[in-house]
C-alpha positions as protocol buffer text, in pm:
chain_id: "A"
residue {
  index: 1
  type: MET
  ca { x: 0 y: 0 z: 0 }
}
residue {
  index: 2
  type: SER
  ca { x: 127 y: 351 z: -84 }
}
residue {
  index: 3
  type: TRP
  ca { x: 204 y: 615 z: 178 }
}
residue {
  index: 4
  type: TRP
  ca { x: -122 y: 793 z: 89 }
}
residue {
  index: 5
  type: GLY
  ca { x: -319 y: 469 z: 114 }
}
residue {
  index: 6
  type: LYS
  ca { x: -193 y: 407 z: 467 }
}
residue {
  index: 7
  type: ILE
  ca { x: -262 y: 763 z: 578 }
}
residue {
  index: 8
  type: ALA
  ca { x: -605 y: 785 z: 415 }
}
residue {
  index: 9
  type: GLY
  ca { x: -686 y: 447 z: 564 }
}
residue {
  index: 10
  type: GLY
  ca { x: -632 y: 575 z: 918 }
}
residue {
  index: 11
  type: GLY
  ca { x: -272 y: 476 z: 978 }
}
residue {
  index: 12
  type: ILE
  ca { x: -145 y: 829 z: 1028 }
}
residue {
  index: 13
  type: GLY
  ca { x: -23 y: 762 z: 1383 }
}
residue {
  index: 14
  type: LEU
  ca { x: 174 y: 463 z: 1263 }
}
residue {
  index: 15
  type: VAL
  ca { x: 334 y: 640 z: 969 }
}
residue {
  index: 16
  type: LEU
  ca { x: 408 y: 991 z: 1093 }
}
residue {
  index: 17
  type: GLY
  ca { x: 403 y: 1147 z: 1438 }
}
residue {
  index: 18
  type: GLY
  ca { x: 499 y: 1486 z: 1579 }
}
residue {
  index: 19
  type: PRO
  ca { x: 363 y: 1821 z: 1454 }
}
residue {
  index: 20
  type: LEU
  ca { x: 351 y: 1704 z: 1092 }
}
residue {
  index: 21
  type: GLY
  ca { x: 152 y: 1393 z: 1181 }
}
residue {
  index: 22
  type: GLY
  ca { x: -80 y: 1593 z: 1402 }
}
residue {
  index: 23
  type: MET
  ca { x: -142 y: 1849 z: 1130 }
}
residue {
  index: 24
  type: LEU
  ca { x: -205 y: 1593 z: 857 }
}
residue {
  index: 25
  type: GLY
  ca { x: -420 y: 1387 z: 1092 }
}
residue {
  index: 26
  type: ALA
  ca { x: -632 y: 1693 z: 1167 }
}
residue {
  index: 27
  type: VAL
  ca { x: -671 y: 1766 z: 796 }
}
residue {
  index: 28
  type: LEU
  ca { x: -788 y: 1411 z: 729 }
}
residue {
  index: 29
  type: GLY
  ca { x: -1003 y: 1397 z: 1041 }
}
residue {
  index: 30
  type: HIS
  ca { x: -814 y: 1106 z: 1198 }
}
residue {
  index: 31
  type: GLN
  ca { x: -781 y: 1049 z: 1570 }
}
residue {
  index: 32
  type: VAL
  ca { x: -410 y: 997 z: 1627 }
}
residue {
  index: 33
  type: ASP
  ca { x: -321 y: 747 z: 1897 }
}
residue {
  index: 34
  type: LYS
  ca { x: -135 y: 964 z: 2151 }
}
residue {
  index: 35
  type: ALA
  ca { x: 69 y: 670 z: 2271 }
}
residue {
  index: 36
  type: LYS
  ca { x: 209 y: 634 z: 1920 }
}
residue {
  index: 37
  type: LYS
  ca { x: 211 y: 997 z: 1817 }
}
residue {
  index: 38
  type: ASN
  ca { x: 581 y: 1052 z: 1875 }
}
residue {
  index: 39
  type: LYS
  ca { x: 695 y: 713 z: 1744 }
}
residue {
  index: 40
  type: VAL
  ca { x: 776 y: 776 z: 1382 }
}
residue {
  index: 41
  type: GLY
  ca { x: 767 y: 493 z: 1133 }
}
residue {
  index: 42
  type: ILE
  ca { x: 641 y: 212 z: 1358 }
}
residue {
  index: 43
  type: GLU
  ca { x: 478 y: 31 z: 1067 }
}
residue {
  index: 44
  type: GLY
  ca { x: 558 y: 264 z: 780 }
}
residue {
  index: 45
  type: SER
  ca { x: 886 y: 239 z: 594 }
}
residue {
  index: 46
  type: SER
  ca { x: 1133 y: 527 z: 612 }
}
residue {
  index: 47
  type: GLN
  ca { x: 1042 y: 610 z: 253 }
}
residue {
  index: 48
  type: GLU
  ca { x: 670 y: 631 z: 336 }
}
residue {
  index: 49
  type: THR
  ca { x: 744 y: 841 z: 642 }
}
residue {
  index: 50
  type: ALA
  ca { x: 955 y: 1081 z: 439 }
}
residue {
  index: 51
  type: GLN
  ca { x: 686 y: 1103 z: 170 }
}
residue {
  index: 52
  type: ALA
  ca { x: 418 y: 1188 z: 425 }
}
residue {
  index: 53
  type: ALA
  ca { x: 647 y: 1446 z: 587 }
}
residue {
  index: 54
  type: PHE
  ca { x: 735 y: 1599 z: 249 }
}
residue {
  index: 55
  type: PHE
  ca { x: 371 y: 1633 z: 146 }
}
residue {
  index: 56
  type: THR
  ca { x: 265 y: 1786 z: 478 }
}
residue {
  index: 57
  type: ALA
  ca { x: 556 y: 2026 z: 516 }
}
residue {
  index: 58
  type: THR
  ca { x: 552 y: 2136 z: 152 }
}
residue {
  index: 59
  type: PHE
  ca { x: 197 y: 2266 z: 140 }
}
residue {
  index: 60
  type: SER
  ca { x: 173 y: 2405 z: 492 }
}
residue {
  index: 61
  type: VAL
  ca { x: 498 y: 2602 z: 450 }
}
residue {
  index: 62
  type: MET
  ca { x: 378 y: 2717 z: 108 }
}
residue {
  index: 63
  type: GLY
  ca { x: 75 y: 2872 z: 278 }
}
residue {
  index: 64
  type: HIS
  ca { x: 298 y: 3035 z: 538 }
}
residue {
  index: 65
  type: ILE
  ca { x: 513 y: 3196 z: 268 }
}
residue {
  index: 66
  type: ALA
  ca { x: 205 y: 3322 z: 85 }
}
residue {
  index: 67
  type: LYS
  ca { x: 99 y: 3504 z: 406 }
}
residue {
  index: 68
  type: ALA
  ca { x: 449 y: 3649 z: 456 }
}
residue {
  index: 69
  type: ASP
  ca { x: 360 y: 3999 z: 337 }
}
residue {
  index: 70
  type: GLY
  ca { x: 59 y: 4014 z: 571 }
}
residue {
  index: 71
  type: GLN
  ca { x: -216 y: 3902 z: 335 }
}
residue {
  index: 72
  type: VAL
  ca { x: -293 y: 3634 z: 82 }
}
residue {
  index: 73
  type: THR
  ca { x: -428 y: 3781 z: -238 }
}
residue {
  index: 74
  type: ARG
  ca { x: -667 y: 3608 z: -474 }
}
residue {
  index: 75
  type: GLN
  ca { x: -382 y: 3603 z: -725 }
}
residue {
  index: 76
  type: GLU
  ca { x: -163 y: 3408 z: -480 }
}
residue {
  index: 77
  type: ILE
  ca { x: -443 y: 3162 z: -407 }
}
residue {
  index: 78
  type: GLN
  ca { x: -491 y: 3105 z: -780 }
}
residue {
  index: 79
  type: ALA
  ca { x: -115 y: 3057 z: -818 }
}
residue {
  index: 80
  type: ALA
  ca { x: -117 y: 2797 z: -539 }
}
residue {
  index: 81
  type: GLU
  ca { x: -409 y: 2619 z: -703 }
}
residue {
  index: 82
  type: GLN
  ca { x: -209 y: 2605 z: -1024 }
}
residue {
  index: 83
  type: VAL
  ca { x: 69 y: 2431 z: -831 }
}
residue {
  index: 84
  type: PHE
  ca { x: -184 y: 2178 z: -701 }
}
residue {
  index: 85
  type: GLU
  ca { x: -315 y: 2122 z: -1052 }
}
residue {
  index: 86
  type: HIS
  ca { x: 40 y: 2064 z: -1172 }
}
residue {
  index: 87
  type: MET
  ca { x: 75 y: 1769 z: -935 }
}
residue {
  index: 88
  type: ASN
  ca { x: -74 y: 1432 z: -1020 }
}
residue {
  index: 89
  type: PHE
  ca { x: -308 y: 1436 z: -719 }
}
residue {
  index: 90
  type: GLN
  ca { x: -628 y: 1249 z: -653 }
}
residue {
  index: 91
  type: GLN
  ca { x: -915 y: 1475 z: -551 }
}
residue {
  index: 92
  type: ALA
  ca { x: -867 y: 1382 z: -183 }
}
residue {
  index: 93
  type: GLN
  ca { x: -496 y: 1466 z: -199 }
}
residue {
  index: 94
  type: ARG
  ca { x: -566 y: 1799 z: -364 }
}
residue {
  index: 95
  type: GLU
  ca { x: -819 y: 1885 z: -93 }
}
residue {
  index: 96
  type: ALA
  ca { x: -570 y: 1786 z: 177 }
}
residue {
  index: 97
  type: ALA
  ca { x: -300 y: 2003 z: 14 }
}
residue {
  index: 98
  type: ILE
  ca { x: -536 y: 2302 z: 12 }
}
residue {
  index: 99
  type: GLU
  ca { x: -623 y: 2252 z: 379 }
}
residue {
  index: 100
  type: LEU
  ca { x: -255 y: 2224 z: 470 }
}
residue {
  index: 101
  type: PHE
  ca { x: -194 y: 2545 z: 274 }
}
residue {
  index: 102
  type: ASN
  ca { x: -464 y: 2713 z: 481 }
}
residue {
  index: 103
  type: LYS
  ca { x: -313 y: 2582 z: 806 }
}
residue {
  index: 104
  type: GLY
  ca { x: 18 y: 2738 z: 707 }
}
residue {
  index: 105
  type: LYS
  ca { x: -155 y: 3077 z: 679 }
}
residue {
  index: 106
  type: GLN
  ca { x: -274 y: 3068 z: 1041 }
}
residue {
  index: 107
  type: SER
  ca { x: -107 y: 3292 z: 1297 }
}
residue {
  index: 108
  type: ASP
  ca { x: -26 y: 3001 z: 1530 }
}
residue {
  index: 109
  type: PHE
  ca { x: 161 y: 2803 z: 1261 }
}
residue {
  index: 110
  type: ASP
  ca { x: 499 y: 2706 z: 1408 }
}
residue {
  index: 111
  type: LEU
  ca { x: 734 y: 2719 z: 1112 }
}
residue {
  index: 112
  type: ASP
  ca { x: 1047 y: 2618 z: 1303 }
}
residue {
  index: 113
  type: GLU
  ca { x: 879 y: 2319 z: 1467 }
}
residue {
  index: 114
  type: VAL
  ca { x: 754 y: 2193 z: 1130 }
}
residue {
  index: 115
  type: LEU
  ca { x: 1093 y: 2243 z: 965 }
}
residue {
  index: 116
  type: ILE
  ca { x: 1284 y: 2071 z: 1245 }
}
residue {
  index: 117
  type: GLN
  ca { x: 1071 y: 1758 z: 1211 }
}
residue {
  index: 118
  type: PHE
  ca { x: 1087 y: 1772 z: 833 }
}
residue {
  index: 119
  type: LYS
  ca { x: 1466 y: 1785 z: 849 }
}
residue {
  index: 120
  type: LYS
  ca { x: 1466 y: 1489 z: 1088 }
}
residue {
  index: 121
  type: GLU
  ca { x: 1249 y: 1281 z: 855 }
}
residue {
  index: 122
  type: CYS
  ca { x: 1465 y: 1367 z: 553 }
}
residue {
  index: 123
  type: GLY
  ca { x: 1787 y: 1282 z: 733 }
}
residue {
  index: 124
  type: ARG
  ca { x: 2083 y: 1337 z: 501 }
}
residue {
  index: 125
  type: LYS
  ca { x: 1871 y: 1340 z: 185 }
}
residue {
  index: 126
  type: ILE
  ca { x: 1992 y: 1679 z: 62 }
}
residue {
  index: 127
  type: THR
  ca { x: 1830 y: 1641 z: -281 }
}
residue {
  index: 128
  type: LEU
  ca { x: 1491 y: 1595 z: -112 }
}
residue {
  index: 129
  type: ILE
  ca { x: 1540 y: 1915 z: 87 }
}
residue {
  index: 130
  type: GLN
  ca { x: 1647 y: 2082 z: -237 }
}
residue {
  index: 131
  type: MET
  ca { x: 1322 y: 1980 z: -407 }
}
residue {
  index: 132
  type: PHE
  ca { x: 1132 y: 2120 z: -109 }
}
residue {
  index: 133
  type: MET
  ca { x: 1318 y: 2451 z: -142 }
}
residue {
  index: 134
  type: GLN
  ca { x: 1252 y: 2463 z: -516 }
}
residue {
  index: 135
  type: ILE
  ca { x: 877 y: 2430 z: -462 }
}
residue {
  index: 136
  type: GLN
  ca { x: 881 y: 2705 z: -198 }
}
residue {
  index: 137
  type: LEU
  ca { x: 1082 y: 2931 z: -427 }
}
residue {
  index: 138
  type: GLN
  ca { x: 837 y: 2873 z: -712 }
}
residue {
  index: 139
  type: ALA
  ca { x: 552 y: 2954 z: -474 }
}
residue {
  index: 140
  type: ALA
  ca { x: 721 y: 3280 z: -373 }
}
residue {
  index: 141
  type: TYR
  ca { x: 745 y: 3382 z: -740 }
}
residue {
  index: 142
  type: ALA
  ca { x: 398 y: 3251 z: -828 }
}
residue {
  index: 143
  type: ASP
  ca { x: 244 y: 3598 z: -830 }
}
residue {
  index: 144
  type: GLY
  ca { x: 521 y: 3738 z: -1049 }
}
residue {
  index: 145
  type: SER
  ca { x: 768 y: 3865 z: -789 }
}
residue {
  index: 146
  type: LYS
  ca { x: 937 y: 3769 z: -463 }
}
residue {
  index: 147
  type: HIS
  ca { x: 836 y: 3997 z: -176 }
}
residue {
  index: 148
  type: PRO
  ca { x: 1116 y: 4095 z: 70 }
}
residue {
  index: 149
  type: ALA
  ca { x: 922 y: 3922 z: 349 }
}
residue {
  index: 150
  type: GLU
  ca { x: 909 y: 3605 z: 140 }
}
residue {
  index: 151
  type: ASP
  ca { x: 1281 y: 3630 z: 73 }
}
residue {
  index: 152
  type: LYS
  ca { x: 1347 y: 3656 z: 448 }
}
residue {
  index: 153
  type: ILE
  ca { x: 1136 y: 3350 z: 524 }
}
residue {
  index: 154
  type: LEU
  ca { x: 1311 y: 3150 z: 251 }
}
residue {
  index: 155
  type: LYS
  ca { x: 1648 y: 3237 z: 402 }
}
residue {
  index: 156
  type: ASP
  ca { x: 1520 y: 3152 z: 752 }
}
residue {
  index: 157
  type: ILE
  ca { x: 1403 y: 2814 z: 618 }
}
residue {
  index: 158
  type: CYS
  ca { x: 1751 y: 2753 z: 474 }
}
residue {
  index: 159
  type: LYS
  ca { x: 1902 y: 2825 z: 816 }
}
residue {
  index: 160
  type: VAL
  ca { x: 1677 y: 2579 z: 1001 }
}
residue {
  index: 161
  type: LEU
  ca { x: 1722 y: 2307 z: 738 }
}
residue {
  index: 162
  type: GLY
  ca { x: 2096 y: 2364 z: 712 }
}
residue {
  index: 163
  type: TYR
  ca { x: 2058 y: 2439 z: 343 }
}
residue {
  index: 164
  type: PRO
  ca { x: 2318 y: 2686 z: 206 }
}
residue {
  index: 165
  type: VAL
  ca { x: 2173 y: 3017 z: 89 }
}
residue {
  index: 166
  type: SER
  ca { x: 2417 y: 2996 z: -203 }
}
residue {
  index: 167
  type: MET
  ca { x: 2233 y: 2685 z: -321 }
}
residue {
  index: 168
  type: LEU
  ca { x: 1904 y: 2874 z: -294 }
}
residue {
  index: 169
  type: SER
  ca { x: 2055 y: 3127 z: -534 }
}
residue {
  index: 170
  type: GLN
  ca { x: 2146 y: 2838 z: -765 }
}
residue {
  index: 171
  type: LEU
  ca { x: 1785 y: 2716 z: -760 }
}
residue {
  index: 172
  type: GLU
  ca { x: 1670 y: 3069 z: -837 }
}
residue {
  index: 173
  type: ALA
  ca { x: 1905 y: 3079 z: -1136 }
}
residue {
  index: 174
  type: MET
  ca { x: 1759 y: 2749 z: -1259 }
}
residue {
  index: 175
  type: LEU
  ca { x: 1407 y: 2888 z: -1227 }
}
residue {
  index: 176
  type: TYR
  ca { x: 1508 y: 3201 z: -1414 }
}
residue {
  index: 177
  type: THR
  ca { x: 1677 y: 2998 z: -1686 }
}
residue {
  index: 178
  type: GLN
  ca { x: 1362 y: 2792 z: -1741 }
}
residue {
  index: 179
  type: GLN
  ca { x: 1130 y: 3092 z: -1741 }
}
residue {
  index: 180
  type: LYS
  ca { x: 1350 y: 3299 z: -1971 }
}
residue {
  index: 181
  type: SER
  ca { x: 1414 y: 3011 z: -2209 }
}
residue {
  index: 182
  type: TYR
  ca { x: 1505 y: 3109 z: -2560 }
}
residue {
  index: 183
  type: SER
  ca { x: 1347 y: 2791 z: -2699 }
}
residue {
  index: 184
  type: ASN
  ca { x: 1091 y: 2995 z: -2894 }
}
residue {
  index: 185
  type: ASN
  ca { x: 1380 y: 3148 z: -3088 }
}
residue {
  index: 186
  type: PRO
  ca { x: 1604 y: 2849 z: -3163 }
}
residue {
  index: 187
  type: ASN
  ca { x: 1815 y: 3044 z: -3413 }
}
residue {
  index: 188
  type: GLN
  ca { x: 1889 y: 3325 z: -3169 }
}
residue {
  index: 189
  type: PRO
  ca { x: 2195 y: 3276 z: -2946 }
}
residue {
  index: 190
  type: PRO
  ca { x: 2145 y: 3313 z: -2569 }
}
residue {
  index: 191
  type: ASN
  ca { x: 2198 y: 3660 z: -2425 }
}
residue {
  index: 192
  type: ARG
  ca { x: 2445 y: 3754 z: -2151 }
}
residue {
  index: 193
  type: SER
  ca { x: 2188 y: 3726 z: -1871 }
}
residue {
  index: 194
  type: GLN
  ca { x: 2078 y: 3378 z: -1982 }
}
residue {
  index: 195
  type: ILE
  ca { x: 2437 y: 3258 z: -2004 }
}
residue {
  index: 196
  type: SER
  ca { x: 2527 y: 3392 z: -1660 }
}
residue {
  index: 197
  type: ASN
  ca { x: 2222 y: 3230 z: -1502 }
}
residue {
  index: 198
  type: ALA
  ca { x: 2290 y: 2902 z: -1681 }
}
residue {
  index: 199
  type: TYR
  ca { x: 2634 y: 2879 z: -1523 }
}
residue {
  index: 200
  type: SER
  ca { x: 2488 y: 2969 z: -1183 }
}
residue {
  index: 201
  type: ALA
  ca { x: 2220 y: 2703 z: -1229 }
}
residue {
  index: 202
  type: LEU
  ca { x: 2487 y: 2436 z: -1267 }
}
residue {
  index: 203
  type: GLY
  ca { x: 2693 y: 2579 z: -982 }
}
residue {
  index: 204
  type: LEU
  ca { x: 2978 y: 2677 z: -1214 }
}
residue {
  index: 205
  type: LYS
  ca { x: 3194 y: 2977 z: -1298 }
}
residue {
  index: 206
  type: GLU
  ca { x: 3211 y: 3088 z: -1658 }
}
residue {
  index: 207
  type: ASP
  ca { x: 3574 y: 2984 z: -1689 }
}
residue {
  index: 208
  type: ALA
  ca { x: 3488 y: 2619 z: -1614 }
}
residue {
  index: 209
  type: SER
  ca { x: 3631 y: 2371 z: -1862 }
}
residue {
  index: 210
  type: ASN
  ca { x: 3409 y: 2175 z: -2099 }
}
residue {
  index: 211
  type: GLU
  ca { x: 3479 y: 1865 z: -1891 }
}
residue {
  index: 212
  type: GLU
  ca { x: 3373 y: 2044 z: -1570 }
}
residue {
  index: 213
  type: VAL
  ca { x: 3052 y: 2160 z: -1737 }
}
residue {
  index: 214
  type: LYS
  ca { x: 2971 y: 1809 z: -1855 }
}
residue {
  index: 215
  type: LYS
  ca { x: 3051 y: 1660 z: -1515 }
}
residue {
  index: 216
  type: ALA
  ca { x: 2830 y: 1911 z: -1331 }
}
residue {
  index: 217
  type: TYR
  ca { x: 2546 y: 1847 z: -1573 }
}
residue {
  index: 218
  type: ARG
  ca { x: 2567 y: 1468 z: -1537 }
}
residue {
  index: 219
  type: ARG
  ca { x: 2591 y: 1490 z: -1159 }
}
residue {
  index: 220
  type: LEU
  ca { x: 2284 y: 1711 z: -1128 }
}
residue {
  index: 221
  type: MET
  ca { x: 2083 y: 1500 z: -1372 }
}
residue {
  index: 222
  type: SER
  ca { x: 2171 y: 1188 z: -1172 }
}
residue {
  index: 223
  type: GLN
  ca { x: 2080 y: 1350 z: -840 }
}
residue {
  index: 224
  type: HIS
  ca { x: 1743 y: 1465 z: -971 }
}
residue {
  index: 225
  type: HIS
  ca { x: 1640 y: 1152 z: -1156 }
}
residue {
  index: 226
  type: PRO
  ca { x: 1270 y: 1105 z: -1066 }
}
residue {
  index: 227
  type: ASP
  ca { x: 1310 y: 740 z: -958 }
}
residue {
  index: 228
  type: LYS
  ca { x: 1599 y: 829 z: -729 }
}
residue {
  index: 229
  type: LEU
  ca { x: 1406 y: 1114 z: -567 }
}
residue {
  index: 230
  type: ILE
  ca { x: 1101 y: 896 z: -509 }
}
residue {
  index: 231
  type: SER
  ca { x: 1319 y: 634 z: -339 }
}
residue {
  index: 232
  type: LYS
  ca { x: 1442 y: 909 z: -105 }
}
residue {
  index: 233
  type: GLY
  ca { x: 1095 y: 1030 z: -11 }
}
residue {
  index: 234
  type: LEU
  ca { x: 948 y: 1245 z: -288 }
}
residue {
  index: 235
  type: PRO
  ca { x: 578 y: 1144 z: -312 }
}
residue {
  index: 236
  type: GLU
  ca { x: 507 y: 958 z: -637 }
}
residue {
  index: 237
  type: GLU
  ca { x: 229 y: 1202 z: -717 }
}
residue {
  index: 238
  type: MET
  ca { x: 480 y: 1490 z: -725 }
}
residue {
  index: 239
  type: ILE
  ca { x: 695 y: 1332 z: -996 }
}
residue {
  index: 240
  type: GLN
  ca { x: 630 y: 1635 z: -1217 }
}
residue {
  index: 241
  type: VAL
  ca { x: 841 y: 1844 z: -979 }
}
residue {
  index: 242
  type: ALA
  ca { x: 1141 y: 1622 z: -1046 }
}
residue {
  index: 243
  type: THR
  ca { x: 1069 y: 1628 z: -1419 }
}
residue {
  index: 244
  type: ASP
  ca { x: 1059 y: 2008 z: -1419 }
}
residue {
  index: 245
  type: LYS
  ca { x: 1389 y: 2022 z: -1234 }
}
residue {
  index: 246
  type: SER
  ca { x: 1551 y: 1793 z: -1490 }
}
residue {
  index: 247
  type: LYS
  ca { x: 1425 y: 2024 z: -1766 }
}
residue {
  index: 248
  type: GLN
  ca { x: 1579 y: 2324 z: -1592 }
}
residue {
  index: 249
  type: ILE
  ca { x: 1915 y: 2148 z: -1567 }
}
residue {
  index: 250
  type: GLN
  ca { x: 1892 y: 2041 z: -1932 }
}
residue {
  index: 251
  type: LYS
  ca { x: 1807 y: 2393 z: -2045 }
}
residue {
  index: 252
  type: ALA
  ca { x: 2100 y: 2544 z: -1855 }
}
residue {
  index: 253
  type: TYR
  ca { x: 2336 y: 2291 z: -2013 }
}
residue {
  index: 254
  type: GLU
  ca { x: 2201 y: 2365 z: -2361 }
}
residue {
  index: 255
  type: ILE
  ca { x: 2248 y: 2739 z: -2312 }
}
residue {
  index: 256
  type: ILE
  ca { x: 2610 y: 2691 z: -2206 }
}
residue {
  index: 257
  type: LYS
  ca { x: 2680 y: 2462 z: -2501 }
}
residue {
  index: 258
  type: SER
  ca { x: 2517 y: 2708 z: -2741 }
}
residue {
  index: 259
  type: ALA
  ca { x: 2721 y: 2998 z: -2599 }
}
residue {
  index: 260
  type: ARG
  ca { x: 3045 y: 2803 z: -2633 }
}
residue {
  index: 261
  type: ASN
  ca { x: 2974 y: 2702 z: -2989 }
}
residue {
  index: 262
  type: ASN
  ca { x: 2909 y: 3058 z: -3106 }
}
């Protein structure tokens, strides 16, 4: 049975405890066994536990970021709904994601507590944390710009998760590279801004050798292979997130190759 099947079937206390388990249990209307609440993964595998934690943390924190500037506009809600639509969710999962988003908007939402447990469930799975950060970054830009308050929260999240802010900048460069793709003009060489962001997206300096570029590209593509991410705790239904990341890496590599061939 999948992680969602166990949770929807009432096994929330056996799969995920702590604040994440309590929040998801409340969303689904389950009564969590208090004796088991703090015992993570009693009957669920570590992969299922990580998947449940990823799902719960992702959408609740997304709601918290949306409220960062003091209000959640209709535009931001529509942007969040577009994110939900982008995922391969069942109706029940989509409804749960929306409720978690709403919980994240509440004034009593404890961001640090949620992040600390999320980090614990992820362990040393840095690529899983990276996917989490990418989704939050996309949510911050969903309404067209990143508010200073959203930027502060993103950096605070990095601090709690032990995720380097420099890597957040790399994710931002990848997002920019994808959004500013020159694919609609295949005969036009990439401009200076696109080239600079492409190197940043791969974590490289512009004087990197061709071999270093190829090695960075292969390493990132391997790290973000959808099957590998799912095995580390990315919910199967969110496979599109991994696919999008692979496209961003591919686009950055193509821009660099194009620039070097011209």
